[in-house]
C-alpha positions in Angstrom: 0.1 8.8 -9.5 2.0 11.9 -10.4 4.4 14.3 -8.8 5.2 17.9 -9.2 9.0 18.6 -8.8 8.7 22.4 -9.0 7.0 23.7 -5.9 5.6 20.8 -3.9 4.3 22.6 -0.8 2.5 25.3 -2.8 1.2 22.8 -5.3 0.0 20.6 -2.5 -2.0 23.5 -0.9 -3.6 24.4 -4.2 -4.5 20.7 -4.9 -6.0 20.4 -1.5 -8.2 23.4 -2.0 -9.4 22.0 -5.3 -9.7 18.3 -4.2 -7.8 17.2 -7.3 -6.2 13.9 -8.4 -4.8 11.4 -6.0 -4.8 12.9 -2.5 -2.0 10.6 -1.5 0.3 12.4 -3.9 -0.2 15.6 -1.9 1.1 13.9 1.2 4.2 12.6 -0.6 5.2 15.9 -2.1 4.5 18.0 1.1 6.5 15.6 3.3 9.3 15.3 0.8 9.7 19.0 0.7 10.4 18.9 4.5 13.1 16.1 4.2 16.8 17.0 4.5 18.2 18.3 1.3 20.7 15.5 1.0 17.9 13.0 0.6 16.5 14.6 -2.5 19.7 15.5 -4.3 22.8 13.8 -5.5 25.9 14.3 -7.6 24.1 14.4 -10.9 26.7 15.1 -13.5 29.5 14.9 -10.9 31.2 12.1 -12.8 31.7 11.6 -16.5 29.1 9.3 -18.0 30.3 5.9 -19.0 29.5 5.2 -22.6 28.9 1.7 -23.8 31.0 0.4 -26.7 29.3 0.4 -30.0 29.3 -3.3 -30.9 25.8 -4.6 -31.2 24.3 -1.3 -30.3 21.2 -1.8 -32.4 20.0 -4.8 -30.3 17.1 -4.3 -28.0 18.3 -3.7 -24.4 21.7 -2.6 -25.5 23.2 -0.2 -23.0 24.2 3.1 -24.5 25.1 5.3 -21.6 25.5 5.2 -17.8 25.2 8.6 -15.9 25.5 8.9 -12.1 22.6 10.8 -10.7 22.7 10.3 -6.9 24.6 8.9 -4.0 23.1 8.7 -0.5 24.4 7.1 2.7 22.2 4.9 4.9 20.9 7.8 7.1 20.0 9.9 4.0 18.1 7.0 2.5 16.2 6.4 5.7 15.3 10.1 5.9 14.2 10.2 2.3 11.9 7.2 2.7 10.5 8.0 6.1 9.7 11.6 5.1 6.4 10.7 3.6 5.7 8.2 6.4 7.1 5.0 4.9 8.5 2.5 7.3 12.3 2.7 6.8 13.3 -0.2 9.1 14.4 -2.2 6.1 17.1 0.4 5.1 20.5 -1.3 5.8 22.7 0.4 3.2 23.3 3.6 1.3 22.6 3.7 -2.4 24.1 4.9 -5.7 21.8 5.7 -8.6 22.5 5.8 -12.3 20.5 6.9 -15.3 20.7 4.3 -18.1 20.1 5.0 -21.7 19.3 1.9 -23.8 17.8 0.6 -27.1 14.2 -0.5 -27.2 11.3 -0.3 -29.6 8.2 1.8 -30.1 4.6 0.5 -29.9 4.9 -0.3 -33.7 8.2 -2.1 -33.3 10.5 0.7 -34.6 13.9 1.2 -33.0 14.0 3.9 -30.3 15.8 4.7 -27.0 14.5 4.9 -23.4 16.0 5.7 -20.1 15.6 4.3 -16.6 17.1 4.3 -13.1 19.5 1.7 -11.8 20.0 1.8 -8.1 22.7 -0.3 -6.3 23.3 -0.8 -2.6 26.5 0.6 -1.1 27.2 -2.7 0.6 25.7 -6.2 0.8 26.6 -9.1 -1.4 28.8 -8.6 -4.4 26.3 -10.4 -6.8 22.8 -9.0 -6.5 19.3 -10.1 -7.2 17.3 -7.6 -9.2 14.0 -5.9 -8.4 12.0 -4.6 -11.4 10.1 -1.6 -10.0 7.7 -0.1 -12.5 6.2 3.3 -11.6 2.7 4.7 -11.6 1.1 7.3 -13.8 3.3 10.3 -14.5 2.5 13.1 -16.9 5.6 15.3 -17.0 8.7 13.6 -18.5 10.9 15.0 -15.7 8.9 13.2 -13.0 10.4 9.9 -14.2 12.7 8.0 -11.8 15.9 8.6 -13.7 15.3 12.4 -13.7 12.9 13.5 -10.9 14.2 13.5 -7.4 10.9 12.8 -5.7 8.2 10.2 -5.6 9.6 8.0 -8.4 12.7 7.2 -6.3 11.0 6.2 -3.0 10.5 2.5 -3.6 13.7 2.0 -5.8 15.8 3.5 -2.9 14.1 1.4 -0.3 14.5 -1.9 -2.2 18.1 -1.1 -3.1 18.9 -0.1 0.5 17.8 -3.7 1.5 20.7 -5.2 -0.5 19.2 -5.6 -4.0 19.8 -4.0 -7.4 16.7 -2.1 -8.7 15.8 -1.4 -12.3 13.1 1.4 -12.5 12.3 2.1 -16.2 11.0 5.5 -17.2 8.9 4.0 -20.0 8.8 5.4 -23.5 8.5 9.1 -23.9 9.4 9.9 -20.2 12.7 10.7 -18.7 15.2 11.4 -21.5 13.4 9.2 -24.1 12.1 10.8 -27.3 8.5 11.3 -28.2 5.3 11.3 -26.2 4.5 8.6 -23.6 2.0 6.0 -24.9 0.1 5.9 -21.6 -1.3 2.6 -20.6 -0.1 0.8 -23.8 0.8 -2.3 -21.9 2.7 -4.0 -24.7 5.3 -1.2 -25.1 5.6 -0.5 -21.4 6.4 -4.2 -20.9 8.9 -4.3 -23.8 10.6 -1.1 -22.5 10.8 -2.6 -19.0 12.2 -5.9 -20.2 14.9 -4.0 -22.2 15.6 -2.0 -19.1 16.4 -5.3 -17.3 18.9 -6.2 -20.1 20.5 -2.8 -19.9 20.7 -3.0 -16.1 22.5 -6.4 -16.4 25.1 -4.8 -18.6 25.5 -1.7 -16.4 25.7 -3.7 -13.2 28.5 -5.8 -14.7 30.4 -2.6 -15.7 29.9 -1.2 -12.2 31.3 -4.5 -10.7 28.0 -5.5 -9.1 27.0 -8.4 -11.3 23.4 -9.8 -11.1 22.4 -13.3 -10.1 19.6 -13.5 -12.7 16.9 -13.6 -10.0 14.1 -11.1 -10.7 11.5 -9.9 -8.3 8.8 -7.9 -10.1 6.8 -5.2 -8.5 5.2 -1.9 -9.5 2.5 0.6 -8.4 -0.7 1.7 -10.2 0.1 1.7 -13.9 3.3 0.0 -12.9 1.3 -2.8 -11.2 -0.2 -3.7 -14.5 3.2 -3.5 -16.2 4.7 -5.8 -13.5 2.2 -8.5 -14.3 2.8 -8.2 -18.0 6.6 -8.3 -17.5 6.3 -11.3 -15.2 4.4 -13.1 -18.0 7.2 -12.3 -20.5 9.9 -13.5 -18.1 8.0 -16.7 -17.2 7.6 -17.3 -20.9 11.3 -17.3 -21.5 11.7 -13.8 -23.1 15.2 -13.7 -21.7 16.8 -16.9 -20.4 19.3 -14.9 -18.3 16.5 -13.9 -15.9 14.5 -16.1 -13.5 11.2 -14.7 -12.2 11.1 -15.3 -8.4 8.0 -13.4 -7.3 5.3 -10.9 -8.3 4.1 -8.3 -5.9 2.3 -5.5 -7.8 0.4 -2.7 -6.0 -3.0 -1.4 -7.0 -2.7 -2.1 -10.7 -5.6 -1.3 -13.2 -5.6 -4.9 -14.4 -9.3 -4.8 -15.5 -10.1 -1.6 -17.4 -13.2 -3.0 -19.0 -14.8 -4.7 -16.0 -13.5 -2.7 -13.0 -11.8 0.6 -13.7 -14.3 2.0 -16.2 -17.4 1.0 -14.3 -15.8 2.4 -11.2 -15.2 5.7 -12.9 -18.9 5.8 -14.0 -20.4 4.8 -10.6 -18.2 6.9 -8.3 -15.9 4.3 -6.9 -13.1 6.2 -8.7 -12.8 9.8 -7.4 -14.4 12.0 -10.1 -11.3 14.3 -10.7 -9.1 11.2 -10.8 -11.4 9.7 -13.4 -11.2 12.9 -15.5 -7.4 12.9 -15.3 -6.9 9.2 -16.1 -9.4 8.9 -18.9 -8.2 12.1 -20.6 -4.6 10.8 -20.5 -5.7 7.3 -21.6 -7.9 8.3 -24.5 -5.6 10.9 -26.0 -2.6 8.5 -25.8 -4.4 5.5 -27.1 -5.8 7.5 -30.0 -2.3 8.0 -31.4 -2.1 4.2 -31.6 -5.5 3.2 -32.8 -8.5 5.0 -34.3 -10.7 5.9 -31.3 -11.7 9.3 -32.8 -10.9 11.5 -35.8 -11.7 14.8 -34.0 -11.4 15.4 -30.3 -14.9 16.9 -30.4 -16.3 13.5 -31.0 -15.3 12.6 -27.4 -14.7 15.8 -25.5 -17.0 18.7 -24.9 -16.0 22.3 -25.6 -13.8 23.9 -24.6 -11.8 20.8 -23.6 -11.7 19.3 -27.1 -9.7 22.3 -28.3 -6.7 21.7 -26.0 -6.9 18.4 -24.1 -4.5 16.5 -26.4 -1.8 19.3 -25.9 -2.1 19.0 -22.1 -0.6 15.5 -22.2 2.6 16.3 -24.3 5.0 15.5 -21.5 5.7 19.2 -20.7 2.7 19.9 -18.5 2.5 19.0 -14.8 -0.5 17.4 -13.0 -1.5 20.7 -11.4 -1.6 22.6 -14.6 -3.6 19.8 -16.3 -6.2 19.5 -13.5 -6.7 23.3 -13.4 -7.8 23.2 -17.0 -10.0 20.1 -16.9 -13.4 19.9 -15.3 -14.4 18.0 -12.2 -16.6 15.2 -13.6 -16.8 12.9 -16.6 -20.2 14.4 -17.4 -18.6 17.8 -17.9 -15.7 16.4 -19.9 -17.3 14.0 -22.4 -20.1 14.3 -24.9 -23.3 12.4 -24.1 -22.7 10.0 -27.0 -19.2 9.1 -25.7 -20.4 8.7 -22.1 -22.9 6.1 -23.5 -20.0 4.4 -25.3 -18.2 4.2 -22.0 -21.2 2.6 -20.4 -21.5 0.1 -23.2 -18.1 -0.2 -24.9 -17.9 -1.8 -28.3 -15.9 -1.7 -31.5 -12.5 0.0 -31.3 -13.0 1.3 -27.7 -13.7 -2.2 -26.5 -10.7 -3.6 -28.4 -8.6 -0.9 -26.8 -9.7 -1.9 -23.3 -9.1 -5.6 -24.0 -5.7 -5.0 -25.6 -4.5 -3.5 -22.3 -6.3 -6.0 -20.0 -5.4 -9.6 -19.6 -2.0 -9.2 -17.8 -3.3 -11.6 -15.2 -4.6 -14.2 -17.7 -1.8 -16.7 -17.3 -0.3 -19.2 -14.8 2.8 -17.9 -13.0 5.0 -20.6 -11.4 6.4 -17.9 -9.1 4.3 -16.9 -6.1 2.1 -13.8 -6.4 0.8 -11.3 -3.9 -1.6 -8.6 -5.1 -1.4 -5.5 -2.8 -4.4 -3.2 -2.8 -6.7 -1.2 -0.5 -10.4 -1.0 0.0 -10.0 2.8 0.5 -8.3 3.3 -2.9 -10.4 5.6 -5.1 -8.0 5.8 -8.0 -7.7 2.1 -8.7 -10.5 0.3 -6.9 -9.8 -3.0 -5.2 -12.1 -4.7 -7.8 -9.1 -4.6 -10.2 -7.0 -6.8 -7.9 -9.9 -9.2 -7.2 -10.4 -9.6 -11.0 -6.7 -10.3 -11.4 -6.8 -12.9 -8.6 -9.8 -14.5 -10.3 -8.0 -14.6 -13.7 -4.9 -16.3 -12.1 -7.2 -18.8 -10.2 -8.7 -19.9 -13.5 -5.2 -20.9 -14.6 -4.6 -22.8 -11.3 -2.5 -20.1 -9.5 -3.8 -18.9 -6.2 -2.7 -15.4 -5.5 -2.9 -13.7 -2.1 -4.8 -10.4 -2.2 -3.3 -8.2 0.5 -5.9 -5.5 1.5 -4.3 -2.6 3.3 -7.7 -1.3 4.4 -9.1 2.2 4.4 -6.0 3.9 3.1 -6.1 5.9 -0.2 -4.1 5.2 -3.4 -0.8 6.4 -2.0 -1.6 4.8 1.3 -1.7 1.4 -0.5 1.7 2.2 -1.9 3.2 3.5 1.4 2.0 0.6 3.5 2.8 -2.1 0.9 6.4 -1.3 -0.1 8.0 -2.1 3.2 6.1 -5.4 3.4 7.1 -6.3 -0.1 10.7 -5.6 0.7 10.4 -8.0 3.7 8.9 -10.7 1.5 11.7 -10.3 -1.0 14.3 -10.5 1.9 12.8 -13.8 3.0 12.9 -15.2 -0.5 16.5 -14.0 -1.1 17.5 -15.7 2.2 15.8 -18.9 1.2 17.5 -18.9 -2.2 20.8 -18.3 -0.5 20.2 -21.4 1.6 19.6 -23.4 -1.6 15.9 -23.6 -1.1 15.0 -21.8 -4.3 12.5 -18.9 -4.7 9.2 -20.6 -4.4 8.2 -19.8 -0.9 4.8 -18.2 -0.4 
């Protein structure tokens, strides 16, 4: 799921005419353009950034900088959220948002930095539980939550306006982080998200809104897969200062090998979406493992000559889809299409390295939000995730939102997830713990 921050109405009209990637994104951007200006802007740069002290600055998760980027009152949050048609009844407070810069590691374990968005409610309890909200597919680095003032802030604002802190990582190579984004590299997306939680803990303390340590993990699309992987790390004791209370991912591609790839080949995934996602995935993964030596081994002419450059973090979705074809048959060589149908070797290892985020036993309750109408990430992914969890003795509720599209799954699920988190927060406050289903 991507957003175009430059000219959303015009971009939306052109995307409609071409039937390009993720029709739900069109609805988001068109409606956001009509929202009051106050809902999509804030006092970015209005205050001097708070710089962390230098002691221990090389540790993963070390906070390096806090920069205010937005402040909205309750009415502005409600208008921002409801503009694309999302139920805003859970909005109880205004919010403040800050870009965090922090230490993390690259896919090879080398030190680097990343950015993310910390959103705090303007009201509510002094000590806050924390929502980890990991975003879906974004191609331009400025779409990321800590920079872009559009889609990437919808769910963070809604969750924070209900009285929780929200940590929304940009991931590596997006926002203000260096390099290119290693798209769908689960391991590094999870490590960057875990380190974002650590940075958020430090920032919240500095901003006098300390965290309780309770974490509710959610995310959409790519971020749904990341949320499951992050939950596994937290449950395994990756940071003893955090307690995983619930998992509520939305439409995650948990099963690239068995669900997403077959769906792209048999039409369950909308053809232009398949072209977009697989181009991004393969060019990003090839930087991490040897899928091909020359793009012409995978991509037909003329696409082999420029496809890698399209995903450099400086091109938007519209520009990319204008230059790519409408079907996988037009994009890929016949030999590579056959490899997709029968993956083996490095390609199969790549799929499996990024699958398996549901192959464990959570003690926290799990709800998998999805939709039968989703033609970007078919519901088969969530069913496969539920089956993996069941093999480990954890029954997960699959919440099917029906005939809505990819964004519809997001828009209908986020308010329900917020309500579920509210109920669990209330139970925890009464001393009942966080294990309610």
